[in-house]
N, CA, C, O and CB atoms as a CASP TS submission, in Angstrom:
PFRMAT TS
TARGET T0000
AUTHOR 0000-0000-0000
METHOD Language model
MODEL 1
PARENT N/A
ATOM      1  N   UNK     1      53.472  47.201 168.806  1.00  0.00           N
ATOM      2  CA  UNK     1      54.212  47.619 169.972  1.00  0.00           C
ATOM      3  C   UNK     1      53.806  46.820 171.212  1.00  0.00           C
ATOM      4  O   UNK     1      54.668  46.457 172.013  1.00  0.00           O
ATOM      5  CB  UNK     1      54.006  49.099 170.210  1.00  0.00           C
ATOM      6  N   UNK     2      52.500  46.538 171.388  1.00  0.00           N
ATOM      7  CA  UNK     2      52.064  45.832 172.589  1.00  0.00           C
ATOM      8  C   UNK     2      52.296  44.326 172.519  1.00  0.00           C
ATOM      9  O   UNK     2      52.344  43.667 173.558  1.00  0.00           O
ATOM     10  CB  UNK     2      50.608  46.100 172.830  1.00  0.00           C
ATOM     11  N   UNK     3      52.439  43.773 171.326  1.00  0.00           N
ATOM     12  CA  UNK     3      52.482  42.318 171.155  1.00  0.00           C
ATOM     13  C   UNK     3      53.469  41.595 172.077  1.00  0.00           C
ATOM     14  O   UNK     3      53.145  40.505 172.549  1.00  0.00           O
ATOM     15  CB  UNK     3      52.827  42.004 169.742  1.00  0.00           C
ATOM     16  N   UNK     4      54.646  42.142 172.354  1.00  0.00           N
ATOM     17  CA  UNK     4      55.541  41.412 173.266  1.00  0.00           C
ATOM     18  C   UNK     4      55.026  41.338 174.706  1.00  0.00           C
ATOM     19  O   UNK     4      55.512  40.529 175.496  1.00  0.00           O
ATOM     20  CB  UNK     4      56.901  42.062 173.262  1.00  0.00           C
ATOM     21  N   UNK     5      54.047  42.176 175.050  1.00  0.00           N
ATOM     22  CA  UNK     5      53.638  42.299 176.446  1.00  0.00           C
ATOM     23  C   UNK     5      52.250  41.748 176.757  1.00  0.00           C
ATOM     24  O   UNK     5      51.957  41.446 177.913  1.00  0.00           O
ATOM     25  CB  UNK     5      53.686  43.721 176.842  1.00  0.00           C
ATOM     26  N   UNK     6      51.400  41.614 175.760  1.00  0.00           N
ATOM     27  CA  UNK     6      50.033  41.175 176.018  1.00  0.00           C
ATOM     28  C   UNK     6      49.609  40.123 175.000  1.00  0.00           C
ATOM     29  O   UNK     6      50.230  39.966 173.949  1.00  0.00           O
ATOM     30  CB  UNK     6      49.069  42.369 175.985  1.00  0.00           C
ATOM     31  N   UNK     7      48.554  39.418 175.328  1.00  0.00           N
ATOM     32  CA  UNK     7      47.957  38.483 174.378  1.00  0.00           C
ATOM     33  C   UNK     7      46.450  38.598 174.477  1.00  0.00           C
ATOM     34  O   UNK     7      45.919  39.051 175.491  1.00  0.00           O
ATOM     35  CB  UNK     7      48.423  37.022 174.644  1.00  0.00           C
ATOM     36  N   UNK     8      45.771  38.191 173.437  1.00  0.00           N
ATOM     37  CA  UNK     8      44.319  38.324 173.426  1.00  0.00           C
ATOM     38  C   UNK     8      43.686  37.357 174.423  1.00  0.00           C
ATOM     39  O   UNK     8      44.198  36.271 174.691  1.00  0.00           O
ATOM     40  CB  UNK     8      43.765  38.076 172.012  1.00  0.00           C
ATOM     41  N   UNK     9      42.558  37.797 174.955  1.00  0.00           N
ATOM     42  CA  UNK     9      41.824  36.962 175.889  1.00  0.00           C
ATOM     43  C   UNK     9      40.823  36.087 175.171  1.00  0.00           C
ATOM     44  O   UNK     9      40.566  36.249 173.979  1.00  0.00           O
ATOM     45  CB  UNK     9      41.123  37.812 176.921  1.00  0.00           C
ATOM     46  N   UNK    10      40.269  35.163 175.916  1.00  0.00           N
ATOM     47  CA  UNK    10      39.313  34.245 175.325  1.00  0.00           C
ATOM     48  C   UNK    10      37.941  34.345 175.992  1.00  0.00           C
ATOM     49  O   UNK    10      37.011  33.637 175.605  1.00  0.00           O
ATOM     50  CB  UNK    10      39.834  32.827 175.419  1.00  0.00           C
ATOM     51  N   UNK    11      37.813  35.211 176.983  1.00  0.00           N
ATOM     52  CA  UNK    11      36.537  35.376 177.662  1.00  0.00           C
ATOM     53  C   UNK    11      36.442  36.782 178.241  1.00  0.00           C
ATOM     54  O   UNK    11      37.430  37.513 178.316  1.00  0.00           O
ATOM     55  CB  UNK    11      36.364  34.317 178.770  1.00  0.00           C
ATOM     56  N   UNK    12      35.235  37.137 178.647  1.00  0.00           N
ATOM     57  CA  UNK    12      35.006  38.444 179.274  1.00  0.00           C
ATOM     58  C   UNK    12      34.754  38.203 180.757  1.00  0.00           C
ATOM     59  O   UNK    12      33.773  37.569 181.144  1.00  0.00           O
ATOM     60  CB  UNK    12      33.794  39.211 178.606  1.00  0.00           C
ATOM     61  N   UNK    13      35.643  38.713 181.558  1.00  0.00           N
ATOM     62  CA  UNK    13      35.555  38.499 182.995  1.00  0.00           C
ATOM     63  C   UNK    13      34.912  39.691 183.670  1.00  0.00           C
ATOM     64  O   UNK    13      35.206  40.837 183.329  1.00  0.00           O
ATOM     65  CB  UNK    13      36.935  38.236 183.589  1.00  0.00           C
ATOM     66  N   UNK    14      34.048  39.430 184.613  1.00  0.00           N
ATOM     67  CA  UNK    14      33.502  40.476 185.470  1.00  0.00           C
ATOM     68  C   UNK    14      33.941  40.152 186.890  1.00  0.00           C
ATOM     69  O   UNK    14      34.246  39.003 187.208  1.00  0.00           O
ATOM     70  CB  UNK    14      31.927  40.573 185.354  1.00  0.00           C
ATOM     71  N   UNK    15      33.971  41.171 187.739  1.00  0.00           N
ATOM     72  CA  UNK    15      34.367  40.962 189.129  1.00  0.00           C
ATOM     73  C   UNK    15      33.542  41.871 190.019  1.00  0.00           C
ATOM     74  O   UNK    15      32.991  42.875 189.568  1.00  0.00           O
ATOM     75  CB  UNK    15      35.883  41.226 189.329  1.00  0.00           C
ATOM     76  N   UNK    16      33.467  41.505 191.291  1.00  0.00           N
ATOM     77  CA  UNK    16      32.625  42.233 192.232  1.00  0.00           C
ATOM     78  C   UNK    16      33.454  42.858 193.343  1.00  0.00           C
ATOM     79  O   UNK    16      34.385  42.245 193.865  1.00  0.00           O
ATOM     80  CB  UNK    16      31.570  41.311 192.824  1.00  0.00           C
ATOM     81  N   UNK    17      33.101  44.081 193.692  1.00  0.00           N
ATOM     82  CA  UNK    17      33.658  44.772 194.851  1.00  0.00           C
ATOM     83  C   UNK    17      32.490  45.448 195.548  1.00  0.00           C
ATOM     84  O   UNK    17      31.768  46.236 194.937  1.00  0.00           O
ATOM     85  CB  UNK    17      34.782  45.816 194.441  1.00  0.00           C
ATOM     86  N   UNK    18      32.302  45.139 196.830  1.00  0.00           N
ATOM     87  CA  UNK    18      31.224  45.747 197.615  1.00  0.00           C
ATOM     88  C   UNK    18      29.872  45.673 196.906  1.00  0.00           C
ATOM     89  O   UNK    18      29.165  46.676 196.814  1.00  0.00           O
ATOM     90  CB  UNK    18      31.559  47.195 197.918  1.00  0.00           C
ATOM     91  N   UNK    19      29.517  44.508 196.415  1.00  0.00           N
ATOM     92  CA  UNK    19      28.226  44.267 195.762  1.00  0.00           C
ATOM     93  C   UNK    19      28.017  45.035 194.464  1.00  0.00           C
ATOM     94  O   UNK    19      26.885  45.161 193.998  1.00  0.00           O
ATOM     95  CB  UNK    19      27.130  44.613 196.701  1.00  0.00           C
ATOM     96  N   UNK    20      29.086  45.548 193.876  1.00  0.00           N
ATOM     97  CA  UNK    20      29.010  46.205 192.567  1.00  0.00           C
ATOM     98  C   UNK    20      29.802  45.343 191.588  1.00  0.00           C
ATOM     99  O   UNK    20      30.942  44.971 191.866  1.00  0.00           O
ATOM    100  CB  UNK    20      29.571  47.692 192.618  1.00  0.00           C
ATOM    101  N   UNK    21      29.199  45.027 190.445  1.00  0.00           N
ATOM    102  CA  UNK    21      29.857  44.192 189.447  1.00  0.00           C
ATOM    103  C   UNK    21      30.502  45.069 188.387  1.00  0.00           C
ATOM    104  O   UNK    21      29.870  45.971 187.837  1.00  0.00           O
ATOM    105  CB  UNK    21      28.856  43.213 188.804  1.00  0.00           C
ATOM    106  N   UNK    22      31.774  44.791 188.107  1.00  0.00           N
ATOM    107  CA  UNK    22      32.577  45.570 187.168  1.00  0.00           C
ATOM    108  C   UNK    22      33.036  44.692 186.010  1.00  0.00           C
ATOM    109  O   UNK    22      33.151  43.473 186.139  1.00  0.00           O
ATOM    110  CB  UNK    22      33.790  46.196 187.880  1.00  0.00           C
ATOM    111  N   UNK    23      33.295  45.339 184.874  1.00  0.00           N
ATOM    112  CA  UNK    23      33.902  44.688 183.730  1.00  0.00           C
ATOM    113  C   UNK    23      34.976  45.608 183.170  1.00  0.00           C
ATOM    114  O   UNK    23      35.064  46.776 183.549  1.00  0.00           O
ATOM    115  CB  UNK    23      32.840  44.339 182.649  1.00  0.00           C
ATOM    116  N   UNK    24      35.793  45.075 182.267  1.00  0.00           N
ATOM    117  CA  UNK    24      36.879  45.866 181.681  1.00  0.00           C
ATOM    118  C   UNK    24      36.942  45.618 180.183  1.00  0.00           C
ATOM    119  O   UNK    24      36.902  44.476 179.726  1.00  0.00           O
ATOM    120  CB  UNK    24      38.237  45.521 182.344  1.00  0.00           C
ATOM    121  N   UNK    25      37.041  46.694 179.433  1.00  0.00           N
ATOM    122  CA  UNK    25      37.373  46.642 178.010  1.00  0.00           C
ATOM    123  C   UNK    25      38.669  47.430 177.851  1.00  0.00           C
ATOM    124  O   UNK    25      39.018  48.226 178.722  1.00  0.00           O
ATOM    125  CB  UNK    25      36.204  47.231 177.096  1.00  0.00           C
ATOM    126  N   UNK    26      39.365  47.222 176.779  1.00  0.00           N
ATOM    127  CA  UNK    26      40.615  47.948 176.561  1.00  0.00           C
ATOM    128  C   UNK    26      40.511  48.747 175.274  1.00  0.00           C
ATOM    129  O   UNK    26      40.294  48.194 174.196  1.00  0.00           O
ATOM    130  CB  UNK    26      41.825  46.978 176.506  1.00  0.00           C
ATOM    131  N   UNK    27      40.668  50.040 175.404  1.00  0.00           N
ATOM    132  CA  UNK    27      40.807  50.998 174.312  1.00  0.00           C
ATOM    133  C   UNK    27      39.781  50.787 173.186  1.00  0.00           C
ATOM    134  O   UNK    27      38.591  51.033 173.384  1.00  0.00           O
ATOM    135  CB  UNK    27      42.204  50.913 173.745  1.00  0.00           C
ATOM    136  N   UNK    28      40.227  50.340 172.027  1.00  0.00           N
ATOM    137  CA  UNK    28      39.402  50.283 170.825  1.00  0.00           C
ATOM    138  C   UNK    28      38.230  49.310 170.935  1.00  0.00           C
ATOM    139  O   UNK    28      37.307  49.362 170.122  1.00  0.00           O
ATOM    140  CB  UNK    28      40.251  49.902 169.653  1.00  0.00           C
ATOM    141  N   UNK    29      38.258  48.416 171.940  1.00  0.00           N
ATOM    142  CA  UNK    29      37.137  47.490 172.112  1.00  0.00           C
ATOM    143  C   UNK    29      35.824  48.240 172.331  1.00  0.00           C
ATOM    144  O   UNK    29      34.749  47.694 172.086  1.00  0.00           O
ATOM    145  CB  UNK    29      37.403  46.547 173.289  1.00  0.00           C
ATOM    146  N   UNK    30      35.909  49.486 172.791  1.00  0.00           N
ATOM    147  CA  UNK    30      34.711  50.302 173.012  1.00  0.00           C
ATOM    148  C   UNK    30      33.940  50.528 171.708  1.00  0.00           C
ATOM    149  O   UNK    30      32.749  50.838 171.747  1.00  0.00           O
ATOM    150  CB  UNK    30      35.097  51.652 173.633  1.00  0.00           C
ATOM    151  N   UNK    31      34.589  50.380 170.579  1.00  0.00           N
ATOM    152  CA  UNK    31      33.937  50.618 169.291  1.00  0.00           C
ATOM    153  C   UNK    31      32.940  49.521 168.926  1.00  0.00           C
ATOM    154  O   UNK    31      32.159  49.683 167.988  1.00  0.00           O
ATOM    155  CB  UNK    31      34.981  50.737 168.202  1.00  0.00           C
ATOM    156  N   UNK    32      32.960  48.416 169.651  1.00  0.00           N
ATOM    157  CA  UNK    32      32.131  47.272 169.297  1.00  0.00           C
ATOM    158  C   UNK    32      31.016  47.074 170.327  1.00  0.00           C
ATOM    159  O   UNK    32      31.285  46.611 171.436  1.00  0.00           O
ATOM    160  CB  UNK    32      32.990  46.001 169.188  1.00  0.00           C
ATOM    161  N   UNK    33      29.781  47.414 169.986  1.00  0.00           N
ATOM    162  CA  UNK    33      28.675  47.331 170.944  1.00  0.00           C
ATOM    163  C   UNK    33      28.470  45.930 171.525  1.00  0.00           C
ATOM    164  O   UNK    33      28.016  45.791 172.661  1.00  0.00           O
ATOM    165  CB  UNK    33      27.404  47.782 170.282  1.00  0.00           C
ATOM    166  N   UNK    34      28.797  44.906 170.762  1.00  0.00           N
ATOM    167  CA  UNK    34      28.593  43.543 171.228  1.00  0.00           C
ATOM    168  C   UNK    34      29.418  43.242 172.477  1.00  0.00           C
ATOM    169  O   UNK    34      28.984  42.483 173.343  1.00  0.00           O
ATOM    170  CB  UNK    34      28.941  42.558 170.127  1.00  0.00           C
ATOM    171  N   UNK    35      30.598  43.834 172.569  1.00  0.00           N
ATOM    172  CA  UNK    35      31.470  43.547 173.702  1.00  0.00           C
ATOM    173  C   UNK    35      30.916  44.123 174.999  1.00  0.00           C
ATOM    174  O   UNK    35      30.939  43.458 176.035  1.00  0.00           O
ATOM    175  CB  UNK    35      32.860  44.098 173.444  1.00  0.00           C
ATOM    176  N   UNK    36      30.419  45.359 174.946  1.00  0.00           N
ATOM    177  CA  UNK    36      29.820  45.917 176.157  1.00  0.00           C
ATOM    178  C   UNK    36      28.540  45.159 176.512  1.00  0.00           C
ATOM    179  O   UNK    36      28.217  45.011 177.690  1.00  0.00           O
ATOM    180  CB  UNK    36      29.521  47.422 175.972  1.00  0.00           C
ATOM    181  N   UNK    37      27.823  44.687 175.519  1.00  0.00           N
ATOM    182  CA  UNK    37      26.599  43.938 175.770  1.00  0.00           C
ATOM    183  C   UNK    37      26.891  42.634 176.508  1.00  0.00           C
ATOM    184  O   UNK    37      26.179  42.273 177.445  1.00  0.00           O
ATOM    185  CB  UNK    37      25.877  43.649 174.455  1.00  0.00           C
ATOM    186  N   UNK    38      27.924  41.939 176.088  1.00  0.00           N
ATOM    187  CA  UNK    38      28.307  40.687 176.749  1.00  0.00           C
ATOM    188  C   UNK    38      28.620  40.944 178.226  1.00  0.00           C
ATOM    189  O   UNK    38      28.161  40.211 179.102  1.00  0.00           O
ATOM    190  CB  UNK    38      29.532  40.046 176.040  1.00  0.00           C
ATOM    191  N   UNK    39      29.398  41.979 178.488  1.00  0.00           N
ATOM    192  CA  UNK    39      29.772  42.293 179.870  1.00  0.00           C
ATOM    193  C   UNK    39      28.546  42.720 180.673  1.00  0.00           C
ATOM    194  O   UNK    39      28.402  42.332 181.832  1.00  0.00           O
ATOM    195  CB  UNK    39      30.846  43.402 179.904  1.00  0.00           C
ATOM    196  N   UNK    40      27.669  43.510 180.075  1.00  0.00           N
ATOM    197  CA  UNK    40      26.449  43.933 180.770  1.00  0.00           C
ATOM    198  C   UNK    40      25.564  42.731 181.092  1.00  0.00           C
ATOM    199  O   UNK    40      25.001  42.655 182.184  1.00  0.00           O
ATOM    200  CB  UNK    40      25.667  44.951 179.919  1.00  0.00           C
ATOM    201  N   UNK    41      25.437  41.800 180.162  1.00  0.00           N
ATOM    202  CA  UNK    41      24.622  40.612 180.402  1.00  0.00           C
ATOM    203  C   UNK    41      25.221  39.715 181.484  1.00  0.00           C
ATOM    204  O   UNK    41      24.513  38.923 182.106  1.00  0.00           O
ATOM    205  CB  UNK    41      24.459  39.824 179.111  1.00  0.00           C
ATOM    206  N   UNK    42      26.525  39.845 181.702  1.00  0.00           N
ATOM    207  CA  UNK    42      27.176  39.099 182.782  1.00  0.00           C
ATOM    208  C   UNK    42      27.015  39.812 184.119  1.00  0.00           C
ATOM    209  O   UNK    42      27.523  39.349 185.140  1.00  0.00           O
ATOM    210  CB  UNK    42      28.663  38.899 182.473  1.00  0.00           C
ATOM    211  N   UNK    43      26.299  40.953 184.110  1.00  0.00           N
ATOM    212  CA  UNK    43      25.968  41.626 185.355  1.00  0.00           C
ATOM    213  C   UNK    43      26.725  42.895 185.674  1.00  0.00           C
ATOM    214  O   UNK    43      26.470  43.513 186.708  1.00  0.00           O
ATOM    215  CB  UNK    43      26.167  40.713 186.432  1.00  0.00           C
ATOM    216  N   UNK    44      27.655  43.308 184.815  1.00  0.00           N
ATOM    217  CA  UNK    44      28.439  44.506 185.109  1.00  0.00           C
ATOM    218  C   UNK    44      27.575  45.758 185.061  1.00  0.00           C
ATOM    219  O   UNK    44      26.842  45.983 184.099  1.00  0.00           O
ATOM    220  CB  UNK    44      29.600  44.636 184.127  1.00  0.00           C
ATOM    221  N   UNK    45      27.669  46.558 186.095  1.00  0.00           N
ATOM    222  CA  UNK    45      26.982  47.851 186.084  1.00  0.00           C
ATOM    223  C   UNK    45      27.977  48.990 185.874  1.00  0.00           C
ATOM    224  O   UNK    45      27.580  50.132 185.643  1.00  0.00           O
ATOM    225  CB  UNK    45      26.206  48.059 187.397  1.00  0.00           C
ATOM    226  N   UNK    46      29.271  48.675 185.955  1.00  0.00           N
ATOM    227  CA  UNK    46      30.343  49.638 185.676  1.00  0.00           C
ATOM    228  C   UNK    46      31.349  48.947 184.773  1.00  0.00           C
ATOM    229  O   UNK    46      31.761  47.818 185.040  1.00  0.00           O
ATOM    230  CB  UNK    46      31.026  50.157 187.002  1.00  0.00           C
ATOM    231  N   UNK    47      31.743  49.626 183.705  1.00  0.00           N
ATOM    232  CA  UNK    47      32.751  49.074 182.793  1.00  0.00           C
ATOM    233  C   UNK    47      33.901  50.064 182.692  1.00  0.00           C
ATOM    234  O   UNK    47      33.713  51.218 182.306  1.00  0.00           O
ATOM    235  CB  UNK    47      32.144  48.777 181.377  1.00  0.00           C
ATOM    236  N   UNK    48      35.088  49.601 183.041  1.00  0.00           N
ATOM    237  CA  UNK    48      36.294  50.419 182.910  1.00  0.00           C
ATOM    238  C   UNK    48      36.832  50.267 181.496  1.00  0.00           C
ATOM    239  O   UNK    48      36.827  49.171 180.935  1.00  0.00           O
ATOM    240  CB  UNK    48      37.374  50.013 183.965  1.00  0.00           C
ATOM    241  N   UNK    49      37.298  51.379 180.921  1.00  0.00           N
ATOM    242  CA  UNK    49      37.863  51.339 179.571  1.00  0.00           C
ATOM    243  C   UNK    49      39.169  52.139 179.553  1.00  0.00           C
ATOM    244  O   UNK    49      39.177  53.291 179.119  1.00  0.00           O
ATOM    245  CB  UNK    49      36.847  51.906 178.520  1.00  0.00           C
ATOM    246  N   UNK    50      40.269  51.545 180.017  1.00  0.00           N
ATOM    247  CA  UNK    50      41.547  52.254 179.926  1.00  0.00           C
ATOM    248  C   UNK    50      41.927  52.413 178.457  1.00  0.00           C
ATOM    249  O   UNK    50      41.788  51.487 177.659  1.00  0.00           O
ATOM    250  CB  UNK    50      42.665  51.496 180.707  1.00  0.00           C
ATOM    251  N   UNK    51      42.407  53.600 178.120  1.00  0.00           N
ATOM    252  CA  UNK    51      42.726  53.871 176.719  1.00  0.00           C
ATOM    253  C   UNK    51      43.723  55.017 176.624  1.00  0.00           C
ATOM    254  O   UNK    51      43.897  55.806 177.552  1.00  0.00           O
ATOM    255  CB  UNK    51      41.448  54.201 175.920  1.00  0.00           C
ATOM    256  N   UNK    52      44.359  55.076 175.486  1.00  0.00           N
ATOM    257  CA  UNK    52      45.224  56.194 175.170  1.00  0.00           C
ATOM    258  C   UNK    52      44.870  56.634 173.755  1.00  0.00           C
ATOM    259  O   UNK    52      45.079  55.896 172.792  1.00  0.00           O
ATOM    260  CB  UNK    52      46.749  55.813 175.302  1.00  0.00           C
ATOM    261  N   UNK    53      44.343  57.817 173.644  1.00  0.00           N
ATOM    262  CA  UNK    53      43.920  58.316 172.335  1.00  0.00           C
ATOM    263  C   UNK    53      44.294  59.790 172.230  1.00  0.00           C
ATOM    264  O   UNK    53      44.393  60.478 173.246  1.00  0.00           O
ATOM    265  CB  UNK    53      42.383  58.115 172.121  1.00  0.00           C
ATOM    266  N   UNK    54      44.499  60.270 171.035  1.00  0.00           N
ATOM    267  CA  UNK    54      44.824  61.691 170.882  1.00  0.00           C
ATOM    268  C   UNK    54      43.657  62.577 171.308  1.00  0.00           C
ATOM    269  O   UNK    54      42.496  62.189 171.179  1.00  0.00           O
ATOM    270  CB  UNK    54      45.208  61.997 169.430  1.00  0.00           C
ATOM    271  N   UNK    55      43.961  63.730 171.800  1.00  0.00           N
ATOM    272  CA  UNK    55      42.938  64.662 172.283  1.00  0.00           C
ATOM    273  C   UNK    55      41.912  64.985 171.204  1.00  0.00           C
ATOM    274  O   UNK    55      40.752  65.256 171.516  1.00  0.00           O
ATOM    275  CB  UNK    55      43.589  65.949 172.774  1.00  0.00           C
ATOM    276  N   UNK    56      42.320  64.959 169.957  1.00  0.00           N
ATOM    277  CA  UNK    56      41.408  65.262 168.849  1.00  0.00           C
ATOM    278  C   UNK    56      40.286  64.226 168.743  1.00  0.00           C
ATOM    279  O   UNK    56      39.268  64.477 168.097  1.00  0.00           O
ATOM    280  CB  UNK    56      42.185  65.325 167.528  1.00  0.00           C
ATOM    281  N   UNK    57      40.468  63.068 169.373  1.00  0.00           N
ATOM    282  CA  UNK    57      39.463  62.012 169.299  1.00  0.00           C
ATOM    283  C   UNK    57      38.514  62.024 170.491  1.00  0.00           C
ATOM    284  O   UNK    57      37.682  61.125 170.618  1.00  0.00           O
ATOM    285  CB  UNK    57      40.137  60.667 169.204  1.00  0.00           C
ATOM    286  N   UNK    58      38.618  63.015 171.363  1.00  0.00           N
ATOM    287  CA  UNK    58      37.751  63.080 172.542  1.00  0.00           C
ATOM    288  C   UNK    58      36.270  63.032 172.172  1.00  0.00           C
ATOM    289  O   UNK    58      35.487  62.368 172.850  1.00  0.00           O
ATOM    290  CB  UNK    58      38.040  64.347 173.331  1.00  0.00           C
ATOM    291  N   UNK    59      35.883  63.725 171.114  1.00  0.00           N
ATOM    292  CA  UNK    59      34.480  63.748 170.705  1.00  0.00           C
ATOM    293  C   UNK    59      34.002  62.341 170.348  1.00  0.00           C
ATOM    294  O   UNK    59      32.854  61.988 170.617  1.00  0.00           O
ATOM    295  CB  UNK    59      34.282  64.698 169.510  1.00  0.00           C
ATOM    296  N   UNK    60      34.872  61.547 169.749  1.00  0.00           N
ATOM    297  CA  UNK    60      34.517  60.191 169.354  1.00  0.00           C
ATOM    298  C   UNK    60      34.370  59.298 170.586  1.00  0.00           C
ATOM    299  O   UNK    60      33.439  58.497 170.663  1.00  0.00           O
ATOM    300  CB  UNK    60      35.575  59.615 168.395  1.00  0.00           C
ATOM    301  N   UNK    61      35.273  59.431 171.537  1.00  0.00           N
ATOM    302  CA  UNK    61      35.181  58.660 172.778  1.00  0.00           C
ATOM    303  C   UNK    61      33.903  58.994 173.518  1.00  0.00           C
ATOM    304  O   UNK    61      33.213  58.097 174.002  1.00  0.00           O
ATOM    305  CB  UNK    61      36.394  58.927 173.675  1.00  0.00           C
ATOM    306  N   UNK    62      33.580  60.272 173.611  1.00  0.00           N
ATOM    307  CA  UNK    62      32.373  60.687 174.309  1.00  0.00           C
ATOM    308  C   UNK    62      31.133  60.094 173.634  1.00  0.00           C
ATOM    309  O   UNK    62      30.229  59.603 174.309  1.00  0.00           O
ATOM    310  CB  UNK    62      32.280  62.223 174.353  1.00  0.00           C
ATOM    311  N   UNK    63      31.098  60.142 172.321  1.00  0.00           N
ATOM    312  CA  UNK    63      29.958  59.591 171.578  1.00  0.00           C
ATOM    313  C   UNK    63      29.847  58.077 171.788  1.00  0.00           C
ATOM    314  O   UNK    63      28.752  57.561 172.012  1.00  0.00           O
ATOM    315  CB  UNK    63      30.093  59.909 170.074  1.00  0.00           C
ATOM    316  N   UNK    64      30.969  57.372 171.718  1.00  0.00           N
ATOM    317  CA  UNK    64      30.934  55.914 171.905  1.00  0.00           C
ATOM    318  C   UNK    64      30.523  55.540 173.323  1.00  0.00           C
ATOM    319  O   UNK    64      29.740  54.610 173.513  1.00  0.00           O
ATOM    320  CB  UNK    64      32.300  55.303 171.585  1.00  0.00           C
ATOM    321  N   UNK    65      31.037  56.248 174.314  1.00  0.00           N
ATOM    322  CA  UNK    65      30.675  55.945 175.698  1.00  0.00           C
ATOM    323  C   UNK    65      29.179  56.139 175.926  1.00  0.00           C
ATOM    324  O   UNK    65      28.527  55.312 176.565  1.00  0.00           O
ATOM    325  CB  UNK    65      31.475  56.827 176.664  1.00  0.00           C
ATOM    326  N   UNK    66      28.643  57.233 175.401  1.00  0.00           N
ATOM    327  CA  UNK    66      27.200  57.475 175.531  1.00  0.00           C
ATOM    328  C   UNK    66      26.401  56.403 174.794  1.00  0.00           C
ATOM    329  O   UNK    66      25.397  55.908 175.307  1.00  0.00           O
ATOM    330  CB  UNK    66      26.834  58.872 174.990  1.00  0.00           C
ATOM    331  N   UNK    67      26.844  56.050 173.600  1.00  0.00           N
ATOM    332  CA  UNK    67      26.130  55.036 172.805  1.00  0.00           C
ATOM    333  C   UNK    67      26.118  53.695 173.521  1.00  0.00           C
ATOM    334  O   UNK    67      25.083  53.030 173.563  1.00  0.00           O
ATOM    335  CB  UNK    67      26.774  54.882 171.416  1.00  0.00           C
ATOM    336  N   UNK    68      27.255  53.284 174.088  1.00  0.00           N
ATOM    337  CA  UNK    68      27.302  52.000 174.786  1.00  0.00           C
ATOM    338  C   UNK    68      26.417  52.024 176.025  1.00  0.00           C
ATOM    339  O   UNK    68      25.806  51.008 176.359  1.00  0.00           O
ATOM    340  CB  UNK    68      28.742  51.653 175.174  1.00  0.00           C
ATOM    341  N   UNK    69      26.334  53.160 176.714  1.00  0.00           N
ATOM    342  CA  UNK    69      25.442  53.274 177.874  1.00  0.00           C
ATOM    343  C   UNK    69      23.987  53.154 177.434  1.00  0.00           C
ATOM    344  O   UNK    69      23.197  52.461 178.075  1.00  0.00           O
ATOM    345  CB  UNK    69      25.670  54.616 178.611  1.00  0.00           C
ATOM    346  N   UNK    70      23.638  53.815 176.360  1.00  0.00           N
ATOM    347  CA  UNK    70      22.259  53.735 175.840  1.00  0.00           C
ATOM    348  C   UNK    70      21.962  52.310 175.381  1.00  0.00           C
ATOM    349  O   UNK    70      20.878  51.790 175.641  1.00  0.00           O
ATOM    350  CB  UNK    70      22.046  54.739 174.662  1.00  0.00           C
ATOM    351  N   UNK    71      22.917  51.676 174.700  1.00  0.00           N
ATOM    352  CA  UNK    71      22.735  50.307 174.220  1.00  0.00           C
ATOM    353  C   UNK    71      22.358  49.358 175.358  1.00  0.00           C
ATOM    354  O   UNK    71      21.591  48.417 175.154  1.00  0.00           O
ATOM    355  CB  UNK    71      24.009  49.817 173.533  1.00  0.00           C
ATOM    356  N   UNK    72      22.890  49.601 176.543  1.00  0.00           N
ATOM    357  CA  UNK    72      22.758  48.648 177.634  1.00  0.00           C
ATOM    358  C   UNK    72      21.923  49.109 178.813  1.00  0.00           C
ATOM    359  O   UNK    72      21.937  48.482 179.872  1.00  0.00           O
ATOM    360  CB  UNK    72      24.083  48.298 178.115  1.00  0.00           C
ATOM    361  N   UNK    73      21.193  50.206 178.634  1.00  0.00           N
ATOM    362  CA  UNK    73      20.365  50.666 179.753  1.00  0.00           C
ATOM    363  C   UNK    73      19.203  49.698 179.975  1.00  0.00           C
ATOM    364  O   UNK    73      18.720  49.049 179.047  1.00  0.00           O
ATOM    365  CB  UNK    73      19.832  52.101 179.490  1.00  0.00           C
ATOM    366  N   UNK    74      18.781  49.626 181.205  1.00  0.00           N
ATOM    367  CA  UNK    74      17.648  48.777 181.536  1.00  0.00           C
ATOM    368  C   UNK    74      16.382  49.596 181.340  1.00  0.00           C
ATOM    369  O   UNK    74      16.278  50.726 181.817  1.00  0.00           O
ATOM    370  CB  UNK    74      17.750  48.225 182.996  1.00  0.00           C
ATOM    371  N   UNK    75      15.436  49.022 180.645  1.00  0.00           N
ATOM    372  CA  UNK    75      14.154  49.707 180.432  1.00  0.00           C
ATOM    373  C   UNK    75      13.292  49.532 181.682  1.00  0.00           C
ATOM    374  O   UNK    75      13.268  48.455 182.279  1.00  0.00           O
ATOM    375  CB  UNK    75      13.415  49.150 179.162  1.00  0.00           C
ATOM    376  N   UNK    76      12.592  50.584 182.072  1.00  0.00           N
ATOM    377  CA  UNK    76      11.714  50.455 183.237  1.00  0.00           C
ATOM    378  C   UNK    76      10.569  49.492 182.942  1.00  0.00           C
ATOM    379  O   UNK    76      10.049  49.437 181.828  1.00  0.00           O
ATOM    380  CB  UNK    76      11.159  51.831 183.651  1.00  0.00           C
ATOM    381  N   UNK    77      10.195  48.742 183.958  1.00  0.00           N
ATOM    382  CA  UNK    77       9.066  47.819 183.785  1.00  0.00           C
ATOM    383  C   UNK    77       7.766  48.580 183.828  1.00  0.00           C
ATOM    384  O   UNK    77       7.636  49.560 184.562  1.00  0.00           O
ATOM    385  CB  UNK    77       9.073  46.723 184.864  1.00  0.00           C
ATOM    386  N   UNK    78       6.798  48.134 183.042  1.00  0.00           N
ATOM    387  CA  UNK    78       5.492  48.801 182.996  1.00  0.00           C
ATOM    388  C   UNK    78       4.514  48.104 183.892  1.00  0.00           C
ATOM    389  O   UNK    78       3.359  48.519 183.987  1.00  0.00           O
ATOM    390  CB  UNK    78       4.950  48.848 181.574  1.00  0.00           C
TER
END
């Protein structure tokens, strides 16, 4: 359904607003930890994930969002 309107990207872009770095993933990309890691390593502290999923999948979205946050948290220095 989306194919006539969008095409795949070739890079992960981050952008800054008021000294805060943002990144964007789209829907199912949240399932892949490597993608959030790439954006985090590029400096993003906030990642937007626009998506459309059935309400029955809310538990899965919540789990993935928490997992990606844990995957990319900064460890305190000792």
